N, C-alpha and C positions, 0 to 999 in steps of 0.2 A: 275147358271149364270156364276160363276167363271170357272167351268169345261168347259162350252161352249166356253168361251173366250180363254182358254188354247188350246182347241181342234182346234178352228178356227186358232189360231196363228201357231200351229204345222202343220196343213194342208197347210197353206199359205207358211210356210218355206220350207216344203217338195216340194211343187209344184214349188216354185221359184228355189230351188237348182236343181231340175230335168230339168228345162227349161234353166237354166243359164249355160254358158260356162265360168267357172272360171279358171284362170291360176295362178300358183305360180311359180316364176322364181328365181333362184339363179345365181349371177354374180360374176366373178373374172376378174379383169382387171388391166390395167396400166393407171395412171393419169399423164398427162403432165400439168405443172403449169406455169403460167405467173408470172414474177417478178413484185413487187409493190413498190411504193415509199410512205412512210408515210408523214403526213402533215409537219413534220419538216425536210424532205429530207432524211430520213434513207431508204436504199434499203432493201426490204424484198424479198428474193429469195427462194421460197419454193421448196424443192427437189422433183423431180418426184418420185412417189412411187406407190405401188400397192393399189388397192381399192377392197372392198367387197360390195356386194349389194343384195337386195331382192326386188321383186315387187309382188303385188297381183292385177291382172287385170280381168275385165269382158270383154269377147269377144262378140260382138253383130254385126253379119253380117261382113262387111268389116272394122269395127272399134273396137278398144279396148281402155279401160280407167281404171285407177286405181291409186294406190299409189306406189311410188318408194322410197326406202331408200338406202343410200350409205354411207359407212364409209371409211375414209382414215386417217392414222396416218403418220406424216412426220416430218422433221426437216428443218431448214434453211440451205442452202448450205454454207453460209459464217459464220454460228454459229450453229454447230451441237447440242449444249446444249439447244438451243431454239426449243422446240418441240411444235407441234400443232396437234389437231384432227379436222377433218372436217366431219360433219354429215349432209347430205342432207335428207330432207323429202319433196317430191314433188308429186303433183297431175300430172298425165300424161295422154295424149290422143293421139292416133295414128290411121292412116289409114293403113290397111293391104291389099296388092294386090298380087294375085298369079303371080309367074314368070313361073313356070313349075310344073309338077306333084310332089307334096311333098315339093316344095320350094316356099316361099313367101317373099316379101319385106315389110318393114313398115317404115313410116316416121311420126314423131309426135312432139309435143311441151310439155313442162313441166313448172310448176309454183309452188313455195313453199318457203321454208326457208333453210338456211345453218347455223347450229350452230357451231361456231368456238371456240375451247377451247385451248388457248395457255398455256404453263406452266409458262409464264412470265407475264401474265396479266389476267384480268377477262374474263370469257367466254361471248360471245355475240351472238345474233341471227340476221341474216341479210336476206333480201329479195333475192331470187334466181330464176332464170328462165333459159330457154335454149331450145335446139332442139336435137332430137335424131333420129337415123334411123339405119336399119340393115337388116339382112336376117335371116329367120327361116327355119329350115329343119326338116321335120316330120320323126323321127326315127320309132316311132310306132304311133298308134292313140292317145295315151295319152302323149307321151314324144317327145319333140322337142329340137334340139340343135340350138343355135343362136350365131351370132356375130354382134356386133353393135358399133357405135361411138356416144358419147354424148358430146355436147358442153354445159357447165354449166357456167353461169355468175352470180356472187354474187356481189351485190351493197353494198360496205363497207362504212358505215357512222356511226361513233361513236358519242354518245352524252354524256353519263355519266358513263359508266361502266369501262372504261379504267383507269388503275392506272398510274399516272404520277409522276415522282420523280423530285426533284430539280436537275438541271444540271448547267453547267457553265453560261448559259444565263438565268437561273431562273427555267425553267421547261423543262423536256425532257420526251417524250412519245415514247416508243419503238413500240407501236401498236396502232396508232391513225390515222384514215383516214377521209377524208371529200369528199365523193362521188366517191372514186376510185372504179374501177370494177376489180374483180378477175376473170379472164377467165381460165377455166380448160377444158381439153379434156380427156375423158375416152374412152379407147379401151377395150371393154368387150367381154368375152365369157360367155355363160350361158347355163343352162339346164332348160327347162320349163316342168312342169307337169300340164296337163289340166284335170279338173274333172267337 
């Protein structure tokens, strides 16, 4: 009974992988960041910096869907000793349309979380969403090069994890937001391997 179950599972996995069109993509890009204002009026201006990312997608006809992870380390423009890491994990889905022989365009949406880890406060996880689009060029049957733009919007709302210290007026929070939106734009180049 157990052998039959293992054999059935193995056959199902092999048949799925042979019918599936899976793609692994690595990204390198530049992030442009919007400045923010904390609840107490402190301006947070995140320096534009490079980002790295990976995605794992299933291609199904003219659509593709999967997971996207992106990491960026940066500092504040007006306080370089204030560092922060941004880690996005997003479910993404896009429509892929051919442009010409070997060249396709895609446009999609993404939804997930952004884990922000400052060196001056506690890490916190926020809801993130956005849109993305770009062009894919088929170098070989299995390898593609791509260029894309992503708009990422993170809704910042702190409840309990931010550390606040006593200031001249009682309390000062360097990283405390109430419904502020962090907008970022990523300009990425990537290489995709399809199997």
